[in-house]
LUMMARTOR-310465 format. One line per 8 residues: their letters; for each residue x, y, z of C-alpha. Coordinates in steps of 0.2 Angstrom, whole numbers, plus 5000, padded with zeros to 4 digits. Example, Ala and Ser with C-alpha at 12.3 -4.5 7.8 and 13.67 -1.06 7.14 Angstrom:
# residues 2
as> 5062,4978,5039  5068,4995,5036
END
This chain:
# residues 1107
maafelda> 5182,4653,5100  5200,4659,5104  5206,4656,5089  5203,4647,5072  5209,4628,5070  5219,4631,5049  5227,4621,5039  5247,4624,5039
psyggdrg> 5248,4636,5023  5261,4627,5012  5273,4642,5012  5291,4638,5002  5304,4628,5008  5310,4612,4999  5299,4599,5015  5283,4610,5010
tlnrnndd> 5285,4604,4992  5285,4585,4997  5272,4573,4991  5257,4573,5005  5248,4557,4996  5258,4546,5009  5255,4545,5027  5272,4540,5031
dndlnded> 5282,4554,5022  5269,4567,5029  5272,4561,5047  5292,4562,5044  5293,4578,5035  5281,4585,5052  5295,4579,5064  5309,4585,5054
ddadlada> 5298,4602,5054  5294,4602,5071  5314,4598,5075  5319,4612,5065  5303,4622,5074  5313,4617,5090  5332,4623,5086  5324,4638,5077
wkllllke> 5316,4646,5094  5331,4641,5103  5345,4650,5092  5331,4665,5092  5332,4665,5111  5351,4662,5111  5350,4644,5118  5360,4630,5110
asdgerrs> 5351,4621,5095  5352,4602,5096  5367,4600,5084  5376,4612,5097  5375,4628,5087  5374,4644,5094  5369,4661,5086  5371,4680,5094
fsepgele> 5362,4688,5079  5375,4704,5084  5381,4706,5065  5372,4715,5054  5362,4705,5039  5363,4689,5053  5346,4690,5058  5339,4691,5039
gflddwsd> 5350,4677,5034  5344,4668,5046  5326,4670,5041  5330,4665,5026  5340,4649,5029  5325,4642,5040  5313,4649,5031  5306,4633,5024
clgktvgk> 5299,4629,5042  5296,4645,5051  5278,4647,5039  5273,4628,5047  5260,4625,5061  5267,4608,5067  5269,4595,5083  5260,4600,5100
egnilhrl> 5271,4612,5102  5263,4624,5086  5272,4637,5075  5286,4649,5079  5276,4660,5087  5269,4648,5098  5286,4641,5103  5292,4660,5106
lqhweekd> 5279,4663,5117  5280,4648,5127  5297,4649,5131  5304,4665,5131  5307,4673,5149  5296,4690,5152  5304,4703,5145  5317,4695,5135
iekmphlr> 5309,4703,5117  5314,4718,5127  5330,4712,5132  5335,4704,5116  5334,4718,5099  5333,4705,5086  5319,4695,5095  5305,4709,5090
davtsive> 5313,4712,5074  5312,4693,5070  5295,4689,5075  5291,4706,5066  5298,4698,5050  5292,4680,5051  5272,4689,5053  5276,4701,5038
kyplllwq> 5280,4685,5028  5266,4673,5037  5252,4685,5044  5241,4668,5044  5251,4659,5060  5243,4673,5070  5228,4664,5069  5234,4645,5069
tsaehksd> 5231,4634,5081  5243,4620,5091  5240,4601,5093  5241,4602,5109  5233,4619,5112  5218,4620,5098  5210,4635,5106  5227,4647,5106
splwqais> 5232,4656,5092  5247,4666,5095  5239,4684,5094  5225,4676,5107  5239,4669,5118  5249,4685,5119  5232,4696,5124  5230,4682,5137
qkeaitvv> 5247,4683,5144  5247,4702,5141  5263,4704,5130  5261,4722,5124  5274,4721,5116  5275,4706,5107  5256,4711,5101  5263,4728,5094
afmeglkr> 5277,4718,5087  5261,4706,5076  5254,4721,5071  5269,4731,5064  5272,4714,5057  5254,4712,5048  5256,4732,5041  5271,4727,5032
ssknrspe> 5261,4710,5026  5257,4711,5009  5241,4703,5013  5238,4718,5025  5222,4722,5021  5217,4706,5012  5200,4698,5013  5205,4684,5023
lesflkqp> 5215,4694,5034  5201,4708,5035  5189,4691,5039  5198,4682,5055  5198,4702,5063  5180,4702,5063  5178,4683,5071  5172,4679,5087
vdldqrsi> 5186,4673,5098  5180,4667,5113  5162,4659,5119  5156,4677,5121  5158,4681,5104  5169,4695,5108  5182,4701,5094  5200,4700,5096
lqlaiemh> 5199,4719,5099  5187,4719,5110  5195,4705,5120  5211,4716,5122  5201,4730,5127  5192,4719,5141  5209,4711,5144  5217,4729,5150
leeeaiqa> 5231,4728,5137  5242,4743,5135  5235,4755,5126  5250,4756,5113  5243,4738,5109  5225,4743,5107  5229,4756,5097  5239,4744,5085
iashvtnd> 5227,4731,5083  5214,4744,5082  5224,4752,5066  5218,4737,5056  5201,4732,5058  5188,4739,5049  5170,4744,5052  5164,4727,5051
alsvrdtn> 5176,4722,5062  5169,4735,5074  5153,4730,5071  5155,4712,5082  5144,4711,5094  5146,4699,5109  5133,4689,5118  5127,4707,5126
grtalhaa> 5126,4714,5109  5140,4726,5112  5156,4730,5101  5174,4733,5105  5169,4752,5104  5158,4749,5119  5171,4743,5129  5184,4755,5124
ltygdctd> 5171,4768,5132  5169,4762,5146  5169,4778,5159  5182,4772,5172  5194,4766,5158  5195,4787,5150  5214,4789,5150  5221,4801,5139
drvctikq> 5229,4788,5131  5212,4778,5129  5204,4795,5121  5216,4793,5109  5212,4775,5105  5194,4779,5103  5195,4793,5091  5205,4782,5079
milqsssa> 5193,4769,5083  5179,4782,5079  5187,4788,5062  5187,4769,5057  5166,4766,5059  5153,4772,5051  5138,4759,5055  5145,4754,5069
lgvvdkyg> 5139,4770,5078  5122,4765,5077  5125,4747,5086  5115,4747,5100  5118,4734,5115  5103,4720,5119  5099,4732,5136  5097,4747,5122
rslyahhl> 5111,4757,5122  5120,4764,5109  5136,4767,5112  5134,4787,5119  5120,4781,5130  5131,4765,5136  5147,4779,5140  5134,4786,5147
wskqrwle> 5128,4772,5158  5147,4766,5164  5149,4783,5171  5134,4782,5181  5140,4767,5187  5156,4772,5189  5150,4789,5200  5138,4775,5210
qkrqleek> 5154,4760,5215  5164,4777,5220  5150,4784,5232  5149,4766,5241  5168,4765,5240  5170,4782,5250  5155,4779,5262  5160,4763,5267
grreekat> 5179,4766,5270  5171,4781,5281  5162,4770,5287  5177,4756,5293  5187,4771,5301  5173,4779,5311  5171,4760,5317  5188,4756,5319
ssnkpamn> 5192,4773,5327  5189,4768,5344  5201,4755,5345  5216,4760,5335  5225,4778,5332  5214,4789,5323  5220,4785,5303  5228,4798,5292
pksaskta> 5220,4807,5282  5231,4801,5267  5226,4783,5271  5211,4786,5274  5209,4791,5255  5217,4777,5251  5207,4763,5258  5194,4773,5252
mgqtppnn> 5199,4771,5232  5205,4752,5233  5222,4755,5241  5226,4746,5256  5240,4751,5270  5252,4739,5275  5248,4729,5289  5260,4729,5301
didpkakq> 5253,4718,5315  5258,4702,5302  5272,4692,5306  5285,4695,5291  5286,4676,5291  5269,4674,5289  5268,4687,5275  5280,4673,5264
siapglsd> 5269,4660,5265  5255,4673,5257  5255,4668,5239  5258,4683,5228  5243,4694,5224  5235,4692,5244  5249,4700,5252  5239,4715,5252
skdeatns> 5218,4719,5246  5230,4726,5230  5212,4725,5225  5206,4719,5208  5209,4735,5207  5222,4729,5195  5206,4723,5184  5191,4732,5190
glddpikg> 5196,4745,5204  5193,4764,5202  5198,4765,5189  5181,4755,5179  5172,4750,5194  5162,4741,5183  5174,4732,5176  5172,4718,5187
vydskrdp> 5152,4717,5184  5156,4714,5165  5169,4701,5170  5156,4691,5178  5151,4686,5166  5164,4675,5161  5157,4664,5175  5142,4654,5171
gsrtadnv> 5136,4654,5190  5138,4674,5192  5132,4689,5192  5129,4698,5173  5133,4717,5173  5110,4720,5175  5109,4708,5190  5122,4711,5198
dilsynpl> 5115,4720,5216  5124,4735,5215  5122,4740,5235  5131,4722,5239  5145,4722,5224  5161,4728,5229  5173,4731,5214  5189,4733,5224
apsiqews> 5185,4719,5236  5203,4704,5237  5203,4689,5224  5195,4673,5235  5209,4661,5223  5219,4652,5236  5236,4645,5230  5246,4632,5239
vdggtqgn> 5263,4633,5240  5266,4617,5251  5274,4601,5243  5273,4610,5225  5255,4606,5223  5246,4625,5216  5228,4628,5211  5225,4632,5192
rvlrsnqg> 5220,4648,5186  5205,4651,5173  5208,4658,5153  5195,4658,5140  5196,4649,5127  5185,4644,5112  5181,4628,5121  5176,4635,5137
frrepipd> 5185,4636,5152  5205,4630,5150  5216,4627,5165  5232,4632,5161  5247,4627,5179  5255,4641,5188  5272,4641,5184  5279,4626,5197
lnpiirrt> 5289,4633,5211  5299,4616,5213  5302,4608,5196  5307,4592,5194  5324,4594,5182  5325,4583,5168  5340,4575,5166  5351,4572,5149
qsiklqdq> 5356,4557,5140  5374,4559,5150  5369,4560,5168  5357,4546,5166  5371,4536,5159  5380,4541,5175  5367,4534,5188  5366,4518,5179
ldrepssr> 5385,4516,5183  5385,4523,5200  5371,4508,5200  5381,4496,5196  5391,4484,5207  5412,4487,5206  5427,4479,5211  5431,4499,5218
sqederki> 5439,4500,5235  5429,4506,5249  5439,4525,5248  5434,4526,5227  5414,4520,5234  5417,4533,5247  5422,4547,5235  5411,4544,5221
aeqnakrr> 5396,4544,5233  5401,4562,5236  5403,4566,5222  5385,4560,5219  5382,4568,5234  5385,4586,5227  5377,4583,5212  5361,4579,5217
sgrrmnae> 5364,4594,5231  5369,4603,5214  5351,4598,5208  5344,4601,5221  5350,4619,5220  5345,4622,5202  5328,4617,5205  5325,4627,5221
kkaqlaek> 5335,4642,5211  5323,4641,5197  5309,4640,5208  5313,4655,5216  5316,4663,5199  5298,4658,5195  5293,4665,5209  5303,4679,5209
klkrkhde> 5293,4681,5191  5277,4680,5197  5278,4693,5212  5287,4705,5200  5270,4703,5187  5260,4706,5204  5269,4720,5207  5269,4729,5194
drakakeq> 5250,4727,5191  5248,4733,5208  5260,4749,5205  5248,4751,5189  5233,4749,5200  5237,4761,5213  5245,4772,5198  5224,4771,5194
akrqphil> 5218,4774,5210  5226,4790,5210  5217,4796,5194  5206,4809,5198  5189,4812,5196  5190,4828,5187  5202,4819,5174  5190,4809,5169
eansqkvq> 5176,4819,5167  5187,4829,5156  5191,4816,5147  5174,4809,5146  5169,4825,5139  5182,4823,5126  5175,4807,5122  5158,4814,5119
leiklrcm> 5162,4826,5108  5171,4815,5098  5155,4802,5096  5143,4819,5091  5157,4825,5079  5158,4809,5072  5139,4807,5069  5134,4824,5064
rtlspket> 5148,4824,5051  5144,4807,5042  5126,4803,5048  5109,4810,5045  5102,4819,5059  5089,4810,5062  5100,4795,5064  5111,4805,5075
arilygnn> 5099,4810,5087  5094,4792,5089  5113,4787,5094  5113,4799,5105  5097,4800,5114  5086,4784,5106  5071,4789,5109  5075,4806,5114
skdrqicf> 5062,4806,5130  5070,4824,5135  5067,4832,5117  5088,4839,5115  5087,4847,5100  5104,4844,5089  5098,4856,5077  5088,4872,5075
dfpgrptv> 5080,4876,5057  5071,4892,5060  5055,4894,5051  5053,4906,5035  5045,4921,5037  5052,4940,5030  5050,4948,5047  5053,4942,5066
rleafkms> 5051,4954,5081  5068,4949,5089  5058,4949,5107  5042,4939,5100  5057,4925,5092  5064,4926,5109  5048,4920,5120  5043,4908,5104
fqsvkfde> 5060,4897,5109  5061,4900,5126  5058,4882,5131  5067,4873,5116  5082,4864,5125  5098,4861,5112  5113,4853,5114  5129,4861,5115
vlqyvafp> 5135,4855,5099  5122,4857,5085  5123,4848,5067  5117,4862,5060  5108,4879,5061  5099,4888,5047  5092,4904,5044  5079,4910,5028
svrferkv> 5081,4928,5022  5073,4936,5037  5075,4954,5045  5074,4953,5065  5064,4968,5070  5070,4976,5088  5069,4995,5096  5086,5004,5094
sdeedask> 5088,5016,5106  5095,5035,5097  5113,5033,5103  5115,5015,5094  5108,5023,5081  5120,5037,5079  5133,5028,5083  5128,5015,5067
dglgrnem> 5142,5014,5056  5140,5007,5038  5125,5000,5029  5128,4982,5034  5114,4974,5045  5121,4966,5062  5104,4959,5067  5109,4941,5065
teifewlr> 5125,4943,5078  5110,4945,5093  5104,4928,5087  5119,4917,5085  5123,4926,5104  5106,4919,5111  5111,4902,5105  5129,4906,5114
dkkkvkri> 5123,4914,5130  5107,4908,5135  5106,4889,5125  5123,4886,5130  5130,4881,5113  5149,4878,5111  5148,4871,5091  5140,4871,5077
vkvivndf> 5145,4859,5065  5135,4867,5049  5129,4885,5046  5118,4892,5033  5111,4911,5031  5103,4916,5016  5108,4933,5018  5102,4938,5000
ekpphsns> 5091,4954,5007  5099,4972,5003  5107,4977,5011  5117,4962,5018  5125,4959,5034  5143,4967,5037  5158,4957,5037  5160,4961,5055
aivkslkg> 5146,4956,5061  5147,4938,5053  5163,4936,5060  5154,4941,5077  5141,4933,5075  5153,4916,5071  5167,4916,5082  5171,4904,5094
fhveelqw> 5157,4891,5085  5171,4879,5077  5160,4880,5062  5167,4866,5051  5155,4871,5036  5148,4887,5030  5136,4893,5020  5134,4909,5023
lktdldpv> 5125,4916,5008  5134,4931,5005  5137,4937,4988  5156,4937,4985  5161,4936,5004  5177,4940,5009  5192,4927,5012  5196,4937,5026
tilkvgdd> 5179,4936,5034  5180,4918,5031  5196,4916,5039  5191,4927,5057  5178,4916,5057  5190,4901,5062  5201,4888,5055  5190,4873,5057
irklylrw> 5181,4875,5041  5181,4858,5029  5167,4863,5017  5161,4881,5010  5146,4887,4999  5151,4902,4990  5137,4915,4981  5148,4919,4966
sgsntalr> 5143,4933,4955  5151,4928,4940  5167,4938,4945  5184,4932,4942  5190,4945,4953  5181,4936,4968  5189,4920,4964  5208,4929,4964
awsdpygl> 5204,4934,4980  5198,4917,4986  5212,4907,4979  5226,4921,4986  5241,4913,4995  5235,4923,5010  5217,4920,5006  5205,4902,5007
rklkhldt> 5222,4892,5004  5227,4895,5022  5212,4884,5029  5221,4870,5035  5204,4857,5034  5197,4866,5018  5193,4850,5006  5178,4856,4999
iqlvltgd> 5172,4871,4990  5153,4873,4980  5151,4889,4969  5134,4894,4971  5132,4909,4954  5118,4918,4960  5110,4921,4942  5108,4942,4943
eifesshd> 5118,4950,4930  5132,4939,4923  5140,4948,4913  5155,4934,4905  5150,4921,4895  5150,4900,4900  5166,4898,4890  5174,4910,4901
lqeniesf> 5165,4905,4917  5172,4886,4916  5187,4895,4911  5187,4906,4927  5185,4891,4939  5198,4880,4929  5212,4893,4935  5202,4894,4952
rarmnlps> 5203,4876,4954  5221,4875,4950  5225,4890,4962  5217,4884,4977  5228,4864,4974  5241,4875,4975  5254,4874,4994  5247,4891,5002
dknidenk> 5262,4900,4999  5268,4895,4984  5268,4911,4971  5259,4909,4958  5267,4910,4937  5251,4913,4926  5260,4905,4911  5265,4890,4917
lsgggipt> 5248,4886,4926  5240,4887,4912  5251,4875,4903  5252,4862,4916  5269,4866,4922  5264,4868,4941  5261,4852,4948  5245,4853,4958
snritvka> 5234,4842,4973  5219,4836,4973  5218,4842,4991  5202,4854,4988  5188,4849,4976  5180,4864,4969  5163,4859,4964  5154,4867,4948
palntygr> 5140,4882,4951  5124,4877,4954  5108,4885,4955  5102,4889,4974  5090,4875,4980  5092,4878,4997  5073,4883,5000  5060,4868,5003
satrmllt> 5044,4867,4995  5033,4862,5008  5018,4850,5007  5003,4852,5014  4996,4841,5026  4980,4832,5023  4966,4838,5032  4951,4830,5036
dkdinhth> 4941,4843,5033  4929,4843,5017  4927,4863,5010  4907,4860,5008  4898,4877,5002  4885,4881,5017  4876,4895,5027  4887,4907,5035
ienhkwlk> 4881,4910,5053  4890,4925,5063  4885,4918,5080  4892,4904,5089  4884,4902,5105  4897,4887,5112  4910,4898,5105  4905,4913,5115
tmdnfree> 4901,4905,5131  4918,4898,5131  4925,4913,5127  4919,4923,5143  4921,4906,5153  4940,4905,5146  4942,4924,5151  4935,4923,5167
mipvwkea> 4946,4906,5173  4962,4914,5169  4962,4923,5186  4955,4910,5197  4969,4898,5189  4980,4911,5194  4972,4912,5213  4973,4891,5214
qkratkds> 4990,4891,5209  4997,4905,5223  4987,4894,5236  4994,4879,5232  5011,4886,5235  5005,4891,5250  4994,4876,5256  5007,4862,5253
nedlfaqp> 5024,4856,5249  5018,4846,5233  5014,4856,5218  5006,4843,5207  4990,4852,5209  4995,4869,5204  5005,4858,5187  4995,4864,5171
imvalidd> 4987,4851,5159  4998,4844,5146  4991,4841,5128  5000,4834,5115  4996,4840,5098  5001,4826,5084  5000,4838,5067  5010,4842,5054
gvdvleps> 5019,4855,5067  5014,4872,5075  5021,4888,5071  5026,4896,5088  5029,4914,5079  5010,4915,5079  5005,4929,5092  4992,4918,5101
lqgklidg> 5005,4903,5104  5022,4911,5110  5027,4908,5126  5013,4892,5128  5023,4878,5119  5032,4867,5135  5044,4857,5123  5041,4847,5103
ktlsydlp> 5048,4832,5094  5052,4830,5075  5050,4814,5068  5049,4822,5050  5065,4824,5039  5068,4828,5021  5083,4822,5012  5084,4830,4994
lgsepteq> 5087,4816,4980  5105,4810,4975  5110,4819,4992  5120,4813,5006  5116,4808,5023  5122,4825,5031  5113,4834,5018  5096,4830,5027
rehafwes> 5087,4841,5034  5073,4844,5049  5054,4849,5048  5056,4856,5064  5041,4853,5074  5041,4875,5077  5035,4877,5060  5019,4869,5051
sgghgtvm> 5021,4865,5035  5003,4869,5028  4996,4879,5044  4985,4864,5052  4995,4859,5066  4995,4880,5072  4975,4883,5069  4975,4865,5080
anmifrvc> 4983,4872,5094  4973,4890,5093  4959,4880,5096  4965,4871,5112  4971,4888,5117  4954,4896,5114  4947,4883,5126  4958,4881,5139
pmaklyai> 4974,4892,5139  4980,4887,5155  4984,4872,5147  5003,4869,5140  5006,4860,5123  5018,4845,5117  5021,4848,5098  5026,4831,5088
rmethvde> 5027,4834,5071  5022,4819,5060  5030,4814,5044  5019,4812,5029  5021,4808,5012  5010,4810,4993  5002,4796,4985  4999,4793,4969
grtnrinp> 4985,4804,4970  4994,4818,4977  4985,4816,4993  4999,4817,5009  4994,4801,5018  5001,4799,5035  5012,4783,5039  5007,4772,5055
ynaaeain> 5023,4767,5060  5027,4787,5060  5010,4790,5069  5015,4776,5082  5030,4784,5085  5021,4801,5090  5010,4791,5103  5023,4784,5108
aavdkgvn> 5034,4799,5112  5016,4808,5120  5016,4793,5132  5032,4797,5136  5032,4815,5139  5017,4810,5153  5005,4821,5143  4987,4821,5150
iismswti> 4978,4822,5133  4983,4817,5113  4971,4828,5101  4972,4819,5083  4964,4828,5072  4967,4816,5055  4963,4799,5051  4973,4783,5041
spnaeskh> 4963,4776,5030  4969,4758,5029  4972,4745,5014  4978,4729,5010  4996,4735,5014  4995,4745,5031  5002,4738,5044  4996,4741,5062
sdlqnaid> 5003,4734,5075  5016,4746,5081  5000,4759,5080  4992,4746,5091  5005,4743,5103  5005,4762,5107  4987,4765,5108  4986,4752,5120
rahaknil> 5002,4760,5129  4996,4777,5130  4976,4768,5135  4987,4758,5149  4993,4774,5155  4975,4782,5156  4979,4797,5142  4961,4804,5134
mfassndg> 4965,4802,5117  4951,4815,5104  4951,4807,5084  4940,4815,5074  4929,4808,5062  4934,4807,5043  4922,4818,5037  4919,4805,5023
gyfndksw> 4899,4808,5025  4886,4794,5031  4895,4778,5027  4904,4769,5039  4920,4774,5047  4933,4763,5048  4947,4774,5049  4962,4772,5059
pvalkrda> 4967,4777,5075  4950,4776,5082  4944,4756,5074  4960,4748,5081  4953,4752,5101  4936,4760,5098  4935,4760,5118  4950,4772,5120
ffrigaak> 4946,4787,5110  4933,4799,5108  4929,4801,5092  4925,4821,5089  4913,4827,5074  4909,4843,5069  4893,4853,5071  4888,4870,5063
adgkpfdw> 4883,4884,5074  4865,4879,5077  4870,4863,5086  4866,4851,5072  4877,4840,5064  4888,4846,5048  4884,4835,5034  4898,4827,5032
agpvaqld> 4903,4823,5048  4898,4805,5047  4885,4792,5056  4883,4802,5072  4878,4785,5079  4898,4780,5079  4904,4797,5087  4906,4802,5103
yilpgvdv> 4903,4820,5105  4897,4833,5092  4907,4853,5094  4906,4868,5081  4917,4864,5066  4911,4879,5053  4916,4896,5053  4926,4895,5069
ikyhtkss> 4942,4901,5064  4936,4918,5060  4934,4922,5077  4953,4923,5080  4960,4940,5088  4970,4947,5076  4987,4954,5080  4991,4972,5076
qksdskyl> 5010,4967,5072  5013,4968,5054  5026,4953,5056  5013,4944,5061  5003,4947,5044  5005,4931,5037  5001,4918,5049  4985,4928,5053
dklermgt> 4981,4925,5032  4983,4906,5034  4972,4908,5050  4958,4918,5037  4963,4905,5025  4957,4889,5037  4943,4900,5041  4934,4898,5025
etgssvat> 4936,4878,5029  4924,4866,5039  4929,4849,5046  4928,4838,5061  4950,4842,5065  4943,4856,5072  4930,4852,5081  4941,4841,5089
alaagtaa> 4955,4850,5094  4940,4860,5105  4936,4844,5111  4952,4840,5117  4952,4857,5125  4937,4855,5134  4945,4841,5140  4960,4850,5147
mvltcari> 4949,4866,5153  4936,4852,5166  4957,4843,5171  4960,4861,5176  4945,4865,5186  4946,4847,5194  4962,4853,5199  4955,4868,5207
aaidslrs> 4945,4860,5216  4960,4847,5221  4968,4865,5229  4953,4871,5237  4951,4855,5247  4968,4859,5254  4958,4870,5265  4941,4867,5265
grgvtenv> 4940,4847,5266  4930,4844,5254  4940,4828,5249  4946,4830,5229  4962,4822,5233  4976,4816,5221  4967,4800,5218  4950,4810,5214
lnemqkrd> 4960,4818,5197  4967,4802,5194  4950,4795,5189  4945,4810,5182  4961,4804,5167  4949,4790,5166  4940,4789,5148  4923,4783,5157
nmaaaler> 4923,4797,5171  4928,4810,5158  4913,4804,5146  4903,4806,5161  4908,4824,5166  4907,4830,5147  4889,4824,5147  4886,4832,5165
lgvklgdn> 4894,4847,5157  4879,4847,5145  4873,4835,5131  4859,4838,5123  4845,4827,5125  4842,4815,5109  4855,4807,5094  4866,4825,5088
kfievwrt> 4877,4822,5104  4879,4840,5105  4889,4849,5121  4879,4863,5127  4892,4870,5137  4880,4884,5143  4870,4873,5153  4884,4873,5168
ldtqhwss> 4899,4887,5161  4888,4899,5155  4896,4914,5167  4883,4926,5164  4870,4919,5172  4883,4914,5188  4874,4925,5201  4884,4942,5205
fkdmrpda> 4899,4930,5197  4910,4944,5187  4910,4955,5202  4918,4944,5213  4935,4943,5220  4949,4929,5213  4945,4920,5228  4926,4921,5228
kmemvvak> 4925,4914,5212  4937,4900,5214  4924,4895,5226  4910,4896,5213  4919,4886,5201  4925,4873,5212  4906,4872,5216  4900,4870,5198
tipllpsq> 4916,4857,5198  4910,4844,5209  4893,4836,5199  4905,4832,5185  4917,4823,5195  4916,4803,5199  4907,4801,5216  4914,4783,5219
afg> 4932,4791,5221  4928,4803,5232  4929,4795,5252
END
């Protein structure tokens, strides 16, 4: 719809109160109003009314008097021409509203009093409201005047007007704001409309699912003014930020997509310009480099070969290829693609052939100027396509009544003499000549008006074409930053990540929540997080009370001045220099250890990060230190000892009151040695609150302050102290293991065999990687096997795992009850809530240290029985994340017990997707004893999984592993953890304790991880064989490697590896992998060992894949 068909409001005036029950009276009344409106628009345009009246509006108060005198008709919408706004838009000349000072004031005042007129339609054009017409005709000043009047109106924020602003206005279902943006209205007008829209209006989606914000964020339109518009719109949006179009693009993704399209179009245009220049260089003189540049950028140099007379016959706008740059140009090379959807037969933004599409091609519309017959230009309306005639170049001048009467007299016979007849004939000829001249003059004026319009559009297009790409890129960076900051200030980390990165296939982190442990070696910290990729803007960085140990030289130790710590400076320098983080919205540091960090160390750590919320919890933190951190601080958490001295220092005129953006202070009482009574504490807090809301330069009179004699603002909210609640209690993930009393057996033959084989394989793999680099340009064969571990996280600081993770994904978040969305904390994948995921990772690497781990942390919840449960939807997300990452193996040491309320469609689809990609999936038995195991995920697609059960050290099935017939294989799952190599580092003792505690537990989860590691080792050996085949020609090709990714072929390989005959399905790996029985293997060189490994691997590979 282009507008809304509303009943004319009965605003004021005597005519508005006449009896409406009589149709004749209604018709008569409408005719009177129509006549009055006809006179009103003429007088406002300084023309003569029907009764001969004229107005100049040059005297003070004349306009106000006119509006009062004509108030009984100005609020009406009657007749074919509609209301007063319709008529002004129809009859005024171009730029009349600029030339006549009173006209803009009149329009503003009319809208102020009758705001609904903006959305009413006329009888002649039922699809066109004044606001829609003004936007369609690109009357920017008129739109601004309309919005000024709306702003002054008492109905400005009425539900009725808000509903109009959020209603679609055309067949594309665009809002009025989106229409203005896509019509390329001037930014001042767009900003005027945007100032009135609400979040609901910004959420209106067109047929492509896009909003006004999507339209505003088009890369090619990123001028300085557009950046201001986007900032304004973003500030007014909340849920609109999360809108995703039908192609799955959020606002942020849409902006990046439009940038990619713009750059591709620019590249193609420049390439086309170079080809054309090269093709014409042999026939014509070489083109000036500047002209060539203009050609490539959509500006065609004047063609001097065209006859000047011929130019006059060319319709305005087609005299050169001024190109559709006016509408789509380099300013927005995708705009033409967007606009193609206006025509049902045209190509859309997603099916257009980018190689054949040229957004700067000239319009092909034909205009005929001979005989006064012209084509029509098409405008959109709510009725579809409306044909609006182009102003006639040879209009017929309507005669007045006096002229008609004179013509009749001229045609009547008379008794005049021939001389009189001759004179009358001459006069009539002159009169007709004058009419023709007037008609030609008006036609020329109309033609000049159109030409001037096209000249202005051409100038605008050329100016846009001159826009340098680096300016667009700089503005694009500003826009991206605004979206990020708005999301991070108002939304949860989970929602922010979704808006910015969708499924986040590149695993870019927007938070850094460091796991809690008392002491960490700085070198271990950097190694553990070397593969983590951070966004340049972080929503928060959180550090518990922790010490970072590092080697200190004698010189550094001697030069240290003061007892304050400074190790956090290195952590923040690492974020700044190594991880390229430029901005941190929230900083949380529990500086509880004694001694705390020095003030200079705090300033050095945070300087330049533009911190907006500071929670550096050092007791009675110095206000000067806070000021030096930066002026962007909006919210402060202050750890307070209860001392009134600290409150006075913070509220000093030269203290925190100097922070321009500060709006909230949360006092956190330490609880250690509080000497004052609760009454005195409360009184001191109230005085502090009053002082904080005084002007920063105002002297404080304590007597007047306590007596309420000094007026204060409420700019800064001071919240009463609360106990520190920043520590989070981690819930331990439920293992599938059962803690059962069993005989302790010291020697696992399976583990001993795999430990020996692992140590021998490490140098062999390095030799194979080195050979692959020499023998082939492709390093596919030399890439490590990627294993996805879906669990409760992995502690990357555990010694055996440092540097092993390639990446990870977090699907677990925590939001305390009653908290704002921004208080949500991320359960990062690099920490484990109960240690389970850390143990599983350790087992995978124990078997295959050459693999790389992709850790995915799931979200769990506690049921009524205080058992941690896994959400099927969250499990589906995890499997999909592993598929998106392109892993080879997925290890899942958990089960889901389905119930009547469980929904599995998402999980089923995710499993099907992984199976279709030939990803090997290992899942554990539910350890429920000898009962039928119907647990998920295995039960949803049995032939897609390896179901693994636990075995004792003697190879017999674990009692609780379940019916062996329902298992694929059993592997060691009893007393496995105690064989983990201990670290000599004191700082690792906490996590070694976790591993030792896990050593007393037994179950199929450990066996599942060992099975996933075994499969990773088999695939690694297959890659070694493929690398060897580059020289030996054994035929182990990429196709063979792909075949090994299929479940049936891996099952065959594991059975050939050594499945014991019988029913227990234990894999006796020593039959194939016991290197102690390989002749002289231990003394061989790495290349010879590689030959031996290949010889042992070939029988494991599917024979049908060779040749």
